[in-house]
N, CA, C, O and the ligand as a Tripos MOL2 file, in Angstrom:
@<TRIPOS>MOLECULE
protein
  245   243    62     0     0
PROTEIN
NO_CHARGES

@<TRIPOS>ATOM
      1 N           0.8510   -1.2120    0.0000 N.3       1 MET1
      2 CA          0.0000    0.0000    0.0000 C.3       1 MET1
      3 C           0.8770    1.2500    0.0000 C.2       1 MET1
      4 O           1.9800    1.2570    0.5470 O.2       1 MET1
      5 N           0.3720    2.2770   -0.6120 N.am      2 GLU2
      6 CA          1.1570    3.4870   -0.8040 C.3       2 GLU2
      7 C           0.9990    4.4450    0.3710 C.2       2 GLU2
      8 O          -0.0670    4.5580    0.9740 O.2       2 GLU2
      9 N           2.1010    5.1310    0.6720 N.am      3 LYS3
     10 CA          2.0430    6.2200    1.6490 C.3       3 LYS3
     11 C           1.6630    7.5060    0.9270 C.2       3 LYS3
     12 O           1.9640    7.6870   -0.2530 O.2       3 LYS3
     13 N           0.9990    8.3930    1.6570 N.am      4 TRP4
     14 CA          0.5780    9.6670    1.0800 C.3       4 TRP4
     15 C           1.1120   10.8030    1.9340 C.2       4 TRP4
     16 O           1.1280   10.7140    3.1620 O.2       4 TRP4
     17 N           1.5470   11.8660    1.2830 N.am      5 LEU5
     18 CA          2.1420   13.0100    1.9610 C.3       5 LEU5
     19 C           1.1670   14.1820    2.0070 C.2       5 LEU5
     20 O           0.5700   14.5470    0.9940 O.2       5 LEU5
     21 N           1.0110   14.7660    3.1920 N.am      6 CYS6
     22 CA          0.2580   16.0110    3.3080 C.3       6 CYS6
     23 C           1.1430   17.1390    2.8230 C.2       6 CYS6
     24 O           2.1870   17.4150    3.4130 O.2       6 CYS6
     25 N           0.7290   17.7900    1.7520 N.am      7 GLU7
     26 CA          1.5710   18.8480    1.1840 C.3       7 GLU7
     27 C           1.5280   20.1110    2.0180 C.2       7 GLU7
     28 O           2.3170   21.0300    1.7980 O.2       7 GLU7
     29 N           0.6170   20.1640    2.9720 N.am      8 VAL8
     30 CA          0.5150   21.3590    3.8150 C.3       8 VAL8
     31 C           1.5340   21.3120    4.9490 C.2       8 VAL8
     32 O           2.2350   22.2940    5.1970 O.2       8 VAL8
     33 N           1.6190   20.1670    5.6410 N.am      9 CYS9
     34 CA          2.4560   20.1230    6.8430 C.3       9 CYS9
     35 C           3.5410   19.0580    6.7950 C.2       9 CYS9
     36 O           4.4200   19.0300    7.6570 O.2       9 CYS9
     37 N           3.4880   18.1800    5.7970 N.am     10 GLY10
     38 CA          4.5260   17.1690    5.7010 C.3      10 GLY10
     39 C           4.1990   15.8710    6.4130 C.2      10 GLY10
     40 O           5.0150   14.9500    6.4310 O.2      10 GLY10
     41 N           3.0230   15.7880    6.9970 N.am     11 TYR11
     42 CA          2.6090   14.5380    7.6230 C.3      11 TYR11
     43 C           2.4980   13.4480    6.5640 C.2      11 TYR11
     44 O           2.0380   13.7000    5.4500 O.2      11 TYR11
     45 N           2.9220   12.2340    6.9170 N.am     12 VAL12
     46 CA          2.8180   11.1100    5.9900 C.3      12 VAL12
     47 C           1.8060   10.1150    6.5250 C.2      12 VAL12
     48 O           1.9360    9.6220    7.6450 O.2      12 VAL12
     49 N           0.8010    9.8230    5.7190 N.am     13 TYR13
     50 CA         -0.1500    8.7800    6.0750 C.3      13 TYR13
     51 C           0.4040    7.4340    5.6110 C.2      13 TYR13
     52 O           0.5980    7.1990    4.4190 O.2      13 TYR13
     53 N           0.6500    6.5640    6.5810 N.am     14 ASP14
     54 CA          1.1520    5.2270    6.2740 C.3      14 ASP14
     55 C           0.0360    4.2250    6.5330 C.2      14 ASP14
     56 O          -0.3700    4.0330    7.6790 O.2      14 ASP14
     57 N          -0.4700    3.5760    5.4690 N.am     15 PRO15
     58 CA         -1.5960    2.6550    5.6260 C.3      15 PRO15
     59 C          -1.3010    1.5090    6.5890 C.2      15 PRO15
     60 O          -2.2140    0.9780    7.2220 O.2      15 PRO15
     61 N          -0.0510    1.1330    6.7010 N.am     16 ALA16
     62 CA          0.3080    0.0450    7.6030 C.3      16 ALA16
     63 C           0.1320    0.4540    9.0620 C.2      16 ALA16
     64 O          -0.0690   -0.3880    9.9370 O.2      16 ALA16
     65 N           0.2110    1.7420    9.3050 N.am     17 VAL17
     66 CA          0.1210    2.2700   10.6680 C.3      17 VAL17
     67 C          -1.2720    2.8000   10.9560 C.2      17 VAL17
     68 O          -1.7540    2.7060   12.0850 O.2      17 VAL17
     69 N          -1.9240    3.3610    9.9330 N.am     18 GLY18
     70 CA         -3.2080    4.0060   10.1440 C.3      18 GLY18
     71 C          -3.0120    5.3850   10.7400 C.2      18 GLY18
     72 O          -1.9640    6.0060   10.5630 O.2      18 GLY18
     73 N          -4.0120    5.8560   11.4400 N.am     19 ALA19
     74 CA         -3.9480    7.1740   12.0490 C.3      19 ALA19
     75 C          -4.9320    7.1960   13.1970 C.2      19 ALA19
     76 O          -5.5670    6.1890   13.5120 O.2      19 ALA19
     77 N          -5.0510    8.3440   13.8120 N.am     20 GLU20
     78 CA         -6.0170    8.4830   14.8720 C.3      20 GLU20
     79 C          -7.4080    8.0800   14.3670 C.2      20 GLU20
     80 O          -7.9000    8.6280   13.3810 O.2      20 GLU20
     81 N          -8.0280    7.1250   15.0450 N.am     21 GLU21
     82 CA         -9.3550    6.6310   14.6640 C.3      21 GLU21
     83 C          -9.3620    5.8810   13.3340 C.2      21 GLU21
     84 O         -10.4280    5.5650   12.8060 O.2      21 GLU21
     85 N          -8.1860    5.5980   12.7950 N.am     22 VAL22
     86 CA         -8.0880    4.7970   11.5650 C.3      22 VAL22
     87 C          -7.2760    3.5430   11.8880 C.2      22 VAL22
     88 O          -6.1100    3.6470   12.2690 O.2      22 VAL22
     89 N          -7.8690    2.3770   11.7420 N.am     23 PRO23
     90 CA         -7.1400    1.1510   12.0830 C.3      23 PRO23
     91 C          -6.0020    0.8770   11.1050 C.2      23 PRO23
     92 O          -6.1040    1.2120    9.9250 O.2      23 PRO23
     93 N          -4.9210    0.2690   11.5880 N.am     24 PRO24
     94 CA         -3.8180   -0.1060   10.6910 C.3      24 PRO24
     95 C          -4.3190   -0.9740    9.5500 C.2      24 PRO24
     96 O          -5.2210   -1.7920    9.7240 O.2      24 PRO24
     97 N          -3.7220   -0.7850    8.3840 N.am     25 GLY25
     98 CA         -4.1090   -1.5780    7.2250 C.3      25 GLY25
     99 C          -5.1890   -0.9260    6.3830 C.2      25 GLY25
    100 O          -5.7410   -1.5630    5.4860 O.2      25 GLY25
    101 N          -5.4990    0.3280    6.6570 N.am     26 THR26
    102 CA         -6.5160    1.0400    5.8880 C.3      26 THR26
    103 C          -5.8670    1.8200    4.7460 C.2      26 THR26
    104 O          -5.1120    2.7600    4.9980 O.2      26 THR26
    105 N          -6.1480    1.4480    3.4950 N.am     27 PRO27
    106 CA         -5.5780    2.2170    2.3750 C.3      27 PRO27
    107 C          -6.1020    3.6520    2.3860 C.2      27 PRO27
    108 O          -7.2230    3.9150    2.8230 O.2      27 PRO27
    109 N          -5.2750    4.5690    1.8980 N.am     28 PHE28
    110 CA         -5.6820    5.9760    1.8500 C.3      28 PHE28
    111 C          -7.0050    6.1400    1.1130 C.2      28 PHE28
    112 O          -7.8550    6.9450    1.4930 O.2      28 PHE28
    113 N          -7.1570    5.3570    0.0510 N.am     29 GLU29
    114 CA         -8.3700    5.4510   -0.7590 C.3      29 GLU29
    115 C          -9.6290    5.1130    0.0360 C.2      29 GLU29
    116 O         -10.7250    5.5670   -0.2920 O.2      29 GLU29
    117 N          -9.4550    4.3090    1.0860 N.am     30 ASP30
    118 CA        -10.6110    3.8790    1.8620 C.3      30 ASP30
    119 C         -10.9430    4.8130    3.0180 C.2      30 ASP30
    120 O         -11.9290    4.6020    3.7230 O.2      30 ASP30
    121 N         -10.1340    5.8320    3.2140 N.am     31 LEU31
    122 CA        -10.4540    6.7990    4.2640 C.3      31 LEU31
    123 C         -11.7310    7.5410    3.8790 C.2      31 LEU31
    124 O         -11.9820    7.7770    2.6980 O.2      31 LEU31
    125 N         -12.5320    7.9070    4.8700 N.am     32 PRO32
    126 CA        -13.7540    8.6490    4.5440 C.3      32 PRO32
    127 C         -13.4420    9.9900    3.8970 C.2      32 PRO32
    128 O         -12.3900   10.5830    4.1350 O.2      32 PRO32
    129 N         -14.3760   10.4520    3.0770 N.am     33 ASP33
    130 CA        -14.1470   11.7070    2.3470 C.3      33 ASP33
    131 C         -13.9380   12.8930    3.2790 C.2      33 ASP33
    132 O         -13.3150   13.8870    2.9070 O.2      33 ASP33
    133 N         -14.4680   12.7750    4.5000 N.am     34 ASP34
    134 CA        -14.3090   13.9020    5.4230 C.3      34 ASP34
    135 C         -13.1120   13.7240    6.3520 C.2      34 ASP34
    136 O         -12.9400   14.4660    7.3190 O.2      34 ASP34
    137 N         -12.2940   12.7280    6.0400 N.am     35 TRP35
    138 CA        -11.0710   12.5480    6.8330 C.3      35 TRP35
    139 C         -10.1280   13.7280    6.5830 C.2      35 TRP35
    140 O          -9.9970   14.1980    5.4530 O.2      35 TRP35
    141 N          -9.4830   14.1940    7.6310 N.am     36 VAL36
    142 CA         -8.5390   15.2980    7.4690 C.3      36 VAL36
    143 C          -7.2080   14.9190    8.1000 C.2      36 VAL36
    144 O          -7.1280   14.0130    8.9290 O.2      36 VAL36
    145 N          -6.1740   15.6280    7.6910 N.am     37 CYS37
    146 CA         -4.8440   15.4230    8.2390 C.3      37 CYS37
    147 C          -4.8800   15.5860    9.7560 C.2      37 CYS37
    148 O          -5.3960   16.5860   10.2550 O.2      37 CYS37
    149 N          -4.3390   14.6180   10.4930 N.am     38 PRO38
    150 CA         -4.3620   14.7220   11.9530 C.3      38 PRO38
    151 C          -3.4580   15.8250   12.4950 C.2      38 PRO38
    152 O          -3.5910   16.2230   13.6520 O.2      38 PRO38
    153 N          -2.5550   16.3120   11.6790 N.am     39 GLU39
    154 CA         -1.6270   17.3420   12.1240 C.3      39 GLU39
    155 C          -2.1460   18.7530   11.8360 C.2      39 GLU39
    156 O          -2.0400   19.6410   12.6820 O.2      39 GLU39
    157 N          -2.7030   18.9520   10.6520 N.am     40 CYS40
    158 CA         -3.0420   20.3220   10.2510 C.3      40 CYS40
    159 C          -4.4780   20.4300    9.7340 C.2      40 CYS40
    160 O          -4.9150   21.5090    9.3330 O.2      40 CYS40
    161 N          -5.2070   19.3220    9.7440 N.am     41 TYR41
    162 CA         -6.6230   19.3290    9.3530 C.3      41 TYR41
    163 C          -6.8470   19.6900    7.8850 C.2      41 TYR41
    164 O          -7.9160   20.1730    7.5090 O.2      41 TYR41
    165 N          -5.8390   19.4530    7.0720 N.am     42 ALA42
    166 CA         -6.0220   19.6310    5.6360 C.3      42 ALA42
    167 C          -6.9120   18.5110    5.1010 C.2      42 ALA42
    168 O          -6.9150   17.4040    5.6390 O.2      42 ALA42
    169 N          -7.6500   18.7960    4.0640 N.am     43 GLU43
    170 CA         -8.5340   17.7920    3.4940 C.3      43 GLU43
    171 C          -7.7490   16.7810    2.6540 C.2      43 GLU43
    172 O          -6.5870   17.0000    2.3120 O.2      43 GLU43
    173 N          -8.4110   15.6790    2.3350 N.am     44 LYS44
    174 CA         -7.7310   14.5850    1.6350 C.3      44 LYS44
    175 C          -7.1140   15.0210    0.3150 C.2      44 LYS44
    176 O          -6.0800   14.4970   -0.0990 O.2      44 LYS44
    177 N          -7.7480   15.9770   -0.3380 N.am     45 ASP45
    178 CA         -7.2240   16.3610   -1.6570 C.3      45 ASP45
    179 C          -5.9450   17.1850   -1.5700 C.2      45 ASP45
    180 O          -5.3550   17.5330   -2.5930 O.2      45 ASP45
    181 N          -5.5130   17.5000   -0.3400 N.am     46 ARG46
    182 CA         -4.2210   18.1580   -0.1900 C.3      46 ARG46
    183 C          -3.1000   17.1350   -0.0750 C.2      46 ARG46
    184 O          -1.9240   17.4990   -0.0560 O.2      46 ARG46
    185 N          -3.4520   15.8700   -0.0010 N.am     47 PHE47
    186 CA         -2.4430   14.8190    0.0810 C.3      47 PHE47
    187 C          -1.9710   14.4350   -1.3130 C.2      47 PHE47
    188 O          -2.7350   14.4500   -2.2780 O.2      47 PHE47
    189 N          -0.7060   14.0940   -1.3910 N.am     48 SER48
    190 CA         -0.1290   13.7670   -2.6830 C.3      48 SER48
    191 C           0.7060   12.5060   -2.5940 C.2      48 SER48
    192 O           1.5330   12.3560   -1.6950 O.2      48 SER48
    193 N           0.4850   11.6140   -3.5200 N.am     49 LEU49
    194 CA          1.3070   10.4170   -3.6390 C.3      49 LEU49
    195 C           2.6020   10.7710   -4.3580 C.2      49 LEU49
    196 O           3.6770   10.2990   -3.9880 O.2      49 LEU49
    197 N           2.4940   11.5840   -5.3630 N.am     50 GLU50
    198 CA          3.6490   11.9220   -6.1900 C.3      50 GLU50
    199 C           4.6960   12.6920   -5.3910 C.2      50 GLU50
    200 O           5.8940   12.4590   -5.5520 O.2      50 GLU50
    201 N           4.2640   13.5820   -4.5550 N.am     51 ALA51
    202 CA          5.2140   14.4140   -3.8160 C.3      51 ALA51
    203 C           6.1060   13.5640   -2.9350 C.2      51 ALA51
    204 O           7.2960   13.8430   -2.7880 O.2      51 ALA51
    205 N           5.5260   12.5240   -2.3490 N.am     52 LEU52
    206 CA          6.3150   11.6760   -1.4690 C.3      52 LEU52
    207 C           7.3580   10.9090   -2.2700 C.2      52 LEU52
    208 O           8.5130   10.8030   -1.8590 O.2      52 LEU52
    209 N           6.9470   10.3790   -3.4080 N.am     53 ASN53
    210 CA          7.8980    9.6600   -4.2470 C.3      53 ASN53
    211 C           9.0180   10.5830   -4.7130 C.2      53 ASN53
    212 O          10.1770   10.1790   -4.8070 O.2      53 ASN53
    213 N           8.6560   11.8090   -4.9980 N.am     54 ARG54
    214 CA          9.6470   12.7930   -5.4210 C.3      54 ARG54
    215 C          10.6580   13.0140   -4.2990 C.2      54 ARG54
    216 O          11.8640   13.0630   -4.5410 O.2      54 ARG54
    217 N          10.1560   13.1490   -3.0680 N.am     55 ASP55
    218 CA         11.0310   13.4130   -1.9340 C.3      55 ASP55
    219 C          11.9390   12.2480   -1.6100 C.2      55 ASP55
    220 O          13.0020   12.4250   -1.0160 O.2      55 ASP55
    221 N          11.5200   11.0530   -2.0010 N.am     56 LYS56
    222 CA         12.3430    9.8910   -1.7210 C.3      56 LYS56
    223 C          13.5250    9.7920   -2.6720 C.2      56 LYS56
    224 O          14.3650    8.9020   -2.5380 O.2      56 LYS56
    225 N          13.5870   10.6950   -3.6170 N.am     57 GLY57
    226 CA         14.7330   10.7030   -4.5090 C.3      57 GLY57
    227 C          14.5600    9.7710   -5.6840 C.2      57 GLY57
    228 O          15.5350    9.2030   -6.1770 O.2      57 GLY57
    229 N          13.3190    9.6030   -6.1440 N.am     58 VAL58
    230 CA         13.1030    8.8000   -7.3310 C.3      58 VAL58
    231 C          13.8900    9.4160   -8.4920 C.2      58 VAL58
    232 O          13.8790   10.6300   -8.7000 O.2      58 VAL58
    233 N          14.5620    8.5580   -9.2250 N.am     59 LYS59
    234 CA         15.4780    9.0580  -10.2520 C.3      59 LYS59
    235 C          14.7620    9.8140  -11.3500 C.2      59 LYS59
    236 O          13.7510    9.3770  -11.9010 O.2      59 LYS59
    237 N          15.3330   10.9640  -11.6410 N.am     60 ARG60
    238 CA         14.8750   11.7400  -12.7940 C.3      60 ARG60
    239 C          16.0540   11.8850  -13.7290 C.2      60 ARG60
    240 O          17.2030   11.7820  -13.2980 O.2      60 ARG60
    241 N          15.7940   12.1180  -14.9700 N.am     61 LYS61
    242 CA         16.9130   12.1930  -15.9130 C.3      61 LYS61
    243 C          17.6760   13.5060  -15.7830 C.2      61 LYS61
    244 O          18.6480   13.7290  -16.5040 O.2      61 LYS61
    245 ZN         -1.1490   18.0950    7.2190 Zn       62 ZN62
@<TRIPOS>BOND
     1     1     2 1
     2     2     3 1
     3     3     4 2
     4     3     5 am
     5     5     6 1
     6     6     7 1
     7     7     8 2
     8     7     9 am
     9     9    10 1
    10    10    11 1
    11    11    12 2
    12    11    13 am
    13    13    14 1
    14    14    15 1
    15    15    16 2
    16    15    17 am
    17    17    18 1
    18    18    19 1
    19    19    20 2
    20    19    21 am
    21    21    22 1
    22    22    23 1
    23    23    24 2
    24    23    25 am
    25    25    26 1
    26    26    27 1
    27    27    28 2
    28    27    29 am
    29    29    30 1
    30    30    31 1
    31    31    32 2
    32    31    33 am
    33    33    34 1
    34    34    35 1
    35    35    36 2
    36    35    37 am
    37    37    38 1
    38    38    39 1
    39    39    40 2
    40    39    41 am
    41    41    42 1
    42    42    43 1
    43    43    44 2
    44    43    45 am
    45    45    46 1
    46    46    47 1
    47    47    48 2
    48    47    49 am
    49    49    50 1
    50    50    51 1
    51    51    52 2
    52    51    53 am
    53    53    54 1
    54    54    55 1
    55    55    56 2
    56    55    57 am
    57    57    58 1
    58    58    59 1
    59    59    60 2
    60    59    61 am
    61    61    62 1
    62    62    63 1
    63    63    64 2
    64    63    65 am
    65    65    66 1
    66    66    67 1
    67    67    68 2
    68    67    69 am
    69    69    70 1
    70    70    71 1
    71    71    72 2
    72    71    73 am
    73    73    74 1
    74    74    75 1
    75    75    76 2
    76    75    77 am
    77    77    78 1
    78    78    79 1
    79    79    80 2
    80    79    81 am
    81    81    82 1
    82    82    83 1
    83    83    84 2
    84    83    85 am
    85    85    86 1
    86    86    87 1
    87    87    88 2
    88    87    89 am
    89    89    90 1
    90    90    91 1
    91    91    92 2
    92    91    93 am
    93    93    94 1
    94    94    95 1
    95    95    96 2
    96    95    97 am
    97    97    98 1
    98    98    99 1
    99    99   100 2
   100    99   101 am
   101   101   102 1
   102   102   103 1
   103   103   104 2
   104   103   105 am
   105   105   106 1
   106   106   107 1
   107   107   108 2
   108   107   109 am
   109   109   110 1
   110   110   111 1
   111   111   112 2
   112   111   113 am
   113   113   114 1
   114   114   115 1
   115   115   116 2
   116   115   117 am
   117   117   118 1
   118   118   119 1
   119   119   120 2
   120   119   121 am
   121   121   122 1
   122   122   123 1
   123   123   124 2
   124   123   125 am
   125   125   126 1
   126   126   127 1
   127   127   128 2
   128   127   129 am
   129   129   130 1
   130   130   131 1
   131   131   132 2
   132   131   133 am
   133   133   134 1
   134   134   135 1
   135   135   136 2
   136   135   137 am
   137   137   138 1
   138   138   139 1
   139   139   140 2
   140   139   141 am
   141   141   142 1
   142   142   143 1
   143   143   144 2
   144   143   145 am
   145   145   146 1
   146   146   147 1
   147   147   148 2
   148   147   149 am
   149   149   150 1
   150   150   151 1
   151   151   152 2
   152   151   153 am
   153   153   154 1
   154   154   155 1
   155   155   156 2
   156   155   157 am
   157   157   158 1
   158   158   159 1
   159   159   160 2
   160   159   161 am
   161   161   162 1
   162   162   163 1
   163   163   164 2
   164   163   165 am
   165   165   166 1
   166   166   167 1
   167   167   168 2
   168   167   169 am
   169   169   170 1
   170   170   171 1
   171   171   172 2
   172   171   173 am
   173   173   174 1
   174   174   175 1
   175   175   176 2
   176   175   177 am
   177   177   178 1
   178   178   179 1
   179   179   180 2
   180   179   181 am
   181   181   182 1
   182   182   183 1
   183   183   184 2
   184   183   185 am
   185   185   186 1
   186   186   187 1
   187   187   188 2
   188   187   189 am
   189   189   190 1
   190   190   191 1
   191   191   192 2
   192   191   193 am
   193   193   194 1
   194   194   195 1
   195   195   196 2
   196   195   197 am
   197   197   198 1
   198   198   199 1
   199   199   200 2
   200   199   201 am
   201   201   202 1
   202   202   203 1
   203   203   204 2
   204   203   205 am
   205   205   206 1
   206   206   207 1
   207   207   208 2
   208   207   209 am
   209   209   210 1
   210   210   211 1
   211   211   212 2
   212   211   213 am
   213   213   214 1
   214   214   215 1
   215   215   216 2
   216   215   217 am
   217   217   218 1
   218   218   219 1
   219   219   220 2
   220   219   221 am
   221   221   222 1
   222   222   223 1
   223   223   224 2
   224   223   225 am
   225   225   226 1
   226   226   227 1
   227   227   228 2
   228   227   229 am
   229   229   230 1
   230   230   231 1
   231   231   232 2
   232   231   233 am
   233   233   234 1
   234   234   235 1
   235   235   236 2
   236   235   237 am
   237   237   238 1
   238   238   239 1
   239   239   240 2
   240   239   241 am
   241   241   242 1
   242   242   243 1
   243   243   244 2
@<TRIPOS>SUBSTRUCTURE
     1 MET1         2 RESIDUE 1 A MET
     2 GLU2         6 RESIDUE 1 A GLU
     3 LYS3        10 RESIDUE 1 A LYS
     4 TRP4        14 RESIDUE 1 A TRP
     5 LEU5        18 RESIDUE 1 A LEU
     6 CYS6        22 RESIDUE 1 A CYS
     7 GLU7        26 RESIDUE 1 A GLU
     8 VAL8        30 RESIDUE 1 A VAL
     9 CYS9        34 RESIDUE 1 A CYS
    10 GLY10       38 RESIDUE 1 A GLY
    11 TYR11       42 RESIDUE 1 A TYR
    12 VAL12       46 RESIDUE 1 A VAL
    13 TYR13       50 RESIDUE 1 A TYR
    14 ASP14       54 RESIDUE 1 A ASP
    15 PRO15       58 RESIDUE 1 A PRO
    16 ALA16       62 RESIDUE 1 A ALA
    17 VAL17       66 RESIDUE 1 A VAL
    18 GLY18       70 RESIDUE 1 A GLY
    19 ALA19       74 RESIDUE 1 A ALA
    20 GLU20       78 RESIDUE 1 A GLU
    21 GLU21       82 RESIDUE 1 A GLU
    22 VAL22       86 RESIDUE 1 A VAL
    23 PRO23       90 RESIDUE 1 A PRO
    24 PRO24       94 RESIDUE 1 A PRO
    25 GLY25       98 RESIDUE 1 A GLY
    26 THR26      102 RESIDUE 1 A THR
    27 PRO27      106 RESIDUE 1 A PRO
    28 PHE28      110 RESIDUE 1 A PHE
    29 GLU29      114 RESIDUE 1 A GLU
    30 ASP30      118 RESIDUE 1 A ASP
    31 LEU31      122 RESIDUE 1 A LEU
    32 PRO32      126 RESIDUE 1 A PRO
    33 ASP33      130 RESIDUE 1 A ASP
    34 ASP34      134 RESIDUE 1 A ASP
    35 TRP35      138 RESIDUE 1 A TRP
    36 VAL36      142 RESIDUE 1 A VAL
    37 CYS37      146 RESIDUE 1 A CYS
    38 PRO38      150 RESIDUE 1 A PRO
    39 GLU39      154 RESIDUE 1 A GLU
    40 CYS40      158 RESIDUE 1 A CYS
    41 TYR41      162 RESIDUE 1 A TYR
    42 ALA42      166 RESIDUE 1 A ALA
    43 GLU43      170 RESIDUE 1 A GLU
    44 LYS44      174 RESIDUE 1 A LYS
    45 ASP45      178 RESIDUE 1 A ASP
    46 ARG46      182 RESIDUE 1 A ARG
    47 PHE47      186 RESIDUE 1 A PHE
    48 SER48      190 RESIDUE 1 A SER
    49 LEU49      194 RESIDUE 1 A LEU
    50 GLU50      198 RESIDUE 1 A GLU
    51 ALA51      202 RESIDUE 1 A ALA
    52 LEU52      206 RESIDUE 1 A LEU
    53 ASN53      210 RESIDUE 1 A ASN
    54 ARG54      214 RESIDUE 1 A ARG
    55 ASP55      218 RESIDUE 1 A ASP
    56 LYS56      222 RESIDUE 1 A LYS
    57 GLY57      226 RESIDUE 1 A GLY
    58 VAL58      230 RESIDUE 1 A VAL
    59 LYS59      234 RESIDUE 1 A LYS
    60 ARG60      238 RESIDUE 1 A ARG
    61 LYS61      242 RESIDUE 1 A LYS
    62 ZN62       245 GROUP 0 **** ****
C-alpha cells in the first residue's frame, strides 16, 4: 500500500500504521471523504502520492 504526503504540513499517512481513529491496514483510498490530516486538518485532496515519491529521490533524468 502506498504512503501519502500532506503537502501542507509534511505529515505522511502510512496505511500500515493508520492514524487516529483509523485502524492499521486502511488504504488511503478507503479513508472517509471527510477525513482530514491529523496534524493540520487539511482535506484529503491536499495529500499527494507523487510528492512523497519525489522526496524519496526517485530518479529523474
Ligand atoms: Zn497536514
